[in-house]
N, C-alpha and C positions, 0 to 999 in steps of 0.2 A: 291572155293567162299567162302560167310560167313557158308553155308550149311557145306561145307567141312570142316571148321574151328571149329563151333558147335559140328559136329560127330566126327570129330577126337579128339577134346579135351576131349568130353565124353566117348571116350572110353580109352583115359588115365586115366581119375577120376573113373570108375568104375574100369577098369582091374588093376588098378596100386594102388589098395586101399591099403592103410598104405604106402606106396611107390612109388609116381608116376612118382621120375625121372628117372628109367630105363626105364620105358614105355613110357616118353614123347620123350627123346634120341633115342630108337626105331624107333618111330612112326615119328619125325621130321627128322630124319637123316637116318635111312635105310629103312623105309618103302615109307612114302612120299616123301623124298628127298628135304624139303624145306628149308634144312641147309646142308651144309657140318659138318663134326665133329669139325673141328675147327672154326666152324662158330657157332655151337651149344656152345661149350666152352667158346667163348668169350662172347656171350648173356649170358650164365649163370653165368656168373662173373659177369656182370653188374647185372643180377637180384638179386644174390645174396648182391651186396654190398646196393643194395638201399631197406630202408624199408618195412615190410610186407612179406608176405608168398612170397618161392622163385618162386615154380610152376606158383603161381596166377601173379605174376611180369612178366613170361614166357610165359604166356599165352597172357596177355596184349602187351606184345611186339610183339610175333609173329602176333595175332590178326590185330595190327594195321599197322605193316609193310605189310601185305598183304592186308587188305581191311579195313585200318582206325579203326576211332571210333568203326562202329557198327562190325569190325573183332574182336575188341580188348572184345567188348561187348559178344559176342557168342561166342567165345572162352573161358570166364573166368564164362559163364551161363554153357555151355557145362562140364567143368572142375569141378564145384561144386554142379550141381543139383542132380545127383544119389548120388554121397556120402555121401549128407547132410542128405538123405532120409534114407540110411543105419545108418549113424553114428546116427540119433536120433533113429532108432529103436532099433537098439544093443545097445544102451546106455542105455533106457528100460529094456531092458533083462537083462543087465547086473547089473543095480541095484536093478534086482528083485532075481538075483540068485549069486552075486557077492562072499557070502561067501561058497559054494557049493566048496570042494576043486577040484572036475576036472576043475571049470571054472579058479578057481587062478592058476592051472597047466598050462590050454590051455592058459592064460595070459602069462607067462612065454618062454612059447616054441613059442609065437607069436613074443614077444620081441626080441629073438636068433634069429628068421629069419629076421626080419627085419633088425640087426646089419648086420649080414651078405649081407644082399641087399644094405645096405647104401655102406658096403666096394667096394664090385664088381661094383657098381655104379662110385665109385670115381675113381677106376682104370681105369675104362672105358671111363671118362672125361680126367681124367689125359692123357690119351695115346697120345694126341698130343702133350704134352710136352716131350716125351720121347728123343726126338733128340735136345731139347733146355736146357743144362746145368744149365745155370740161371734159367731157371723156375723151373728146379727140385730144385735147391736150394732154392729158394724165397718159396715155394710151401713146402719143409719139414722146413724150418726156422719158419713158420707159424703153421705148425703141433705143431713142438714142444714147442712153444711159447703158445699155447692152449692147448694141451693136456700133457705135460710133466712139464711146467713151470706154469701152470691152469693159465695163465694172461687172461684176460675179451676177450670177440669175438671183440665186438665192438672197442675199444679203437685200440686193436692190428690192425683189418682192416683198421683204420683210419691213422695207421701208416704205416702197409706194403704195402696198395693199391697204393698210389703215391712213394713210395718208390720202387716199381717194376716198377711204369712206368717209373720211372727215370730211372731207372738201365738199363732197356730195349732201353733206347733211347740212351743212354750215350756206350752200349756196340753193 
């Protein structure tokens, strides 16, 4: 129900602090089984294409799918409430001590860990594509366009998303 959406997304927000996508996938697909891995990837793809933070879009989509507007509100409030308190608290501490060398090195270490988490999550999310050569080719083309050619994200997605849909309909 609505309480399950609130508590589920609150756990994502606080446990997955700094990188909620892996925890969202784990909770939604593996623990609660609200979606299959393929459904998760499809819904996440849609949420990434929409404006705004991907995970907030995802919380709205899941909440509204299961409990309508009240479910969407419960999922979003659960997702952002505790992390907001933590961010405000840590921001205050960082502002006071950011010049300290230990704090600077700690921030660099956190950035490295977050990068690894993003790569691991990308590989998990891409796993439903492993049997679809066209999907892999499109994903590689998008990564190359953005990471190698340094093309802007929004125009690349505005071209590649419809191209992907059309290519998948023809093949």
